[in-house]
N, C-alpha and C positions, 0 to 999 in steps of 0.2 A: 390483495397483498402479493408480492413476489414470492415465487416458490422455486426451490431447486428441482422439484419433480418435473421432469421433461425439459429442463433448461439446457441450453448449450453455453458452456462456460469457457472463457479463455483466461488462463492464469499466466501472468508473467513471472519469471524467476521460478519456474516450476521445479527445477532440480534441487532447490534449497529445502531446508527443513520445514519452514512454514509453507512454502509453495507446494511441496509434496503433499502435505496434509490438506491444503485447499483442493488439490486434485482428488484425493481419495475420499474425503468427506463429501464432496459434491456428488461423487458416484454413489456413495452410501445413502444419500438423500434423494436419489432417483434421477440425477442428471442424465440426459440422453447422450451427451457427448461432452468431452472436455479437451480443449486444445491446451496441451502442456508445452509452454514455450520456454525457450532458453537460447542462449547463443550457440550452445552445442547440445541440442535436445537428446535425451536418452530414450531407450526402449522401455516401454511399459508392459505390464502383464495383463492388460485389459483392453479388449478391442474397442471399447468406447473412448479410449484415450488416443488422441491424435498428436503425436510429437510434431512440433512446429518450430522452425528456426526463427528467432526474433532477437534483434539487438535494438533495445529501446532508444538508443542514442543515434540510430541510423535511419534517416527518413525513408530511404529506399526499402529497408527491411520492414519498417512499419507499413508501407504501401503494399508490400508483398504479403504481409500477414492479413491485411484487410481483404485482399483479393482471395486468399486461401481460406478465409473463415467468414463468409458472408452470412452465416446463419447464427452468429453469436447473439445471445440474449443477456449474458452477464459477463462484463469485463472486470477482472480483478487486477488492479495495478499493484502488484506485490514486489516486483524486482527493486532492489535497492543496493547501495554501496556505501561503505564508510571510508573516510579519508585516513591517511597514515598518521595523522596527529589531530588531537581535539582542539588545538589552538589555531585560530585563524592567522596568527603571526608566524607560525612554524611551517605551514604547508606551502607548496609552490603555487604559482598562478595556475599551472596546469592541473594540480590537484583540486583547486577550487572550481575551476570550470568543469572538470570531469565529473565531480560530485553533483554539481547542479544539472549537468546533462542527464545523468542517470536518475537522480531522485526528484527532479522537478520537470525539466523540459520533456524527458521521455514520457512519463505518465500523462502530462498535459497534452502533448501532441498525439499520443495514442488515443486518449479520450476524444480529441477532436476528430481523428481519423475514423473512429468507430461510431461516432455520434449518428451519422445517417443510418447505419445499420441498426443501432439500438432504438432510435426513435421510430423506426418502421415496424417494430414489434411490440406487442402489448406486454406490460409488466417487465420491462427490461431494467437492468440494474448496472450501475457503476460502483465499484468498491475501490477506494483509494486507501492504501495502508500508509499511515503516517507514523507517529511515535510520540511518546511523552516529550521527546526532544522538540516537537513542534512548539511546545510552550515553555520548555526549560532549556536554557542555552548551555548545556554541558558538552556539546559535541561540535563546536565550531561551525564549519561549513555544513556538516551533517544537520545540525539543528537549524541552520539558516535554510537549507534546502527543504527540510520537512515543514518548517513554518510557511515557506512559500507555497508548498503543495497544499497545506491546509487552507490557505487563503484561496488558492485556485479551486480547490474542491468546493468551497462555499459558493464561488462564482459559477462553477459548473452546475451545482445543485439548482441555483436560481434559473440558469439558462435551460436546463433539461427538464425540470419539474413540469412546466406547462406542456411539454412534449411527451409526457408519460414515462420518463425514465427516473427511477429512484436512485439517489446517490447517498452512499453510506461511507463515512470517514472512520478510520480505525486508529485509535491511539492506545499505546501500551508501553510499559517499561521493558526491561530486559526479557527476552525469550530465550529458552535453552537451545540455542543453535550455535554453530561455529562462529558466527559473527559476534556473539556475545560471550565467547569462551573466556575472554580476558576479565570479565566483570565479576565482582563479588556480589553477594546478596541474593535475595529471592529472584527466581526467574519463572515465568510462565512456561508451561509445556506447550509446544507448537499445537498439539491437538486441542488443548484447552482454549487457546486463542481462537483457532479456526471455528470451533464449536460456538463460541460467543459471537463471532462475526456472522456466521450463517443464521444463528438464532435471531440476531438483530435484523438482518436482511428480511427474514421471513416474517418478522414482527413490524416491518415498515419503519424501523428506527433509522434516524439520520446519523447517529454517532455512536461509536463503541468506545467506552472507557473501560479497558479490559482488566485493570487492577486498581488497588487502593491508591498506590503511588500516583497514578495518572489522574485519578479523581481529585486527590489532594492538590496536585500541581495546578489543575485547571481552576479549582476553587480559589487558589492563591493569586490568580491573575488579576483579580479585582482589587488586591491590596497594593501597598507600596512596593516598589522594586526591591528595596533593601530587605523586606520581609521574605521575599522569594530567594534572595541571594544574601544571606546574613554575613558572609565573608566580607562584604563591602564595608561593614562597620569597622572591621579591623584595619582595612587599608586606608580608611579615612581618619583613623585615630591619631 
């Protein structure tokens, strides 16, 4: 089973609420080193943390990260972005393309770039952070990008499993971070989410359904579309 003890972890979007907890909890579980990446990395208070500049939408930046971190055993694709509107009809073409670059192309190309490093080491891990939006289209292009990443994660899992790399996908509703500040209703604490993710990784689990909402939405996928989106009934009346 994969273990955080002695692992070398690379976290994208490490400056954010969830990313910061991915860094700190990895250290608490015995990680030997954590590359804390961001477009503008910050200083950390632990010598085991290596700040690393990374723009997941820039191929040259990805190549530089691979060169700077050849000892990675766990890649956590955490970085993400939300569009200015939840409606696909209201955002610009640039908004749509930009969101797909950050939420889909970035993590996929990062996984491809680090694949030779991960496959060369035993018990390596790839973690892709999705969302309940992968299965529930309340976020326009955000939902589309997360759905695409979910599909890509499944493909990467099939490709990497024979090479000894364990792939875990993470789905959750709102998490108490600035990105979800606008949202009402229950929110997971970032530390709670990260604990569930690392517990799942160390238990060899392929998927994390971090809250009841996410579990309910996934279960509803086997039903009719109008059951998942009951407002369709009123529009067809």
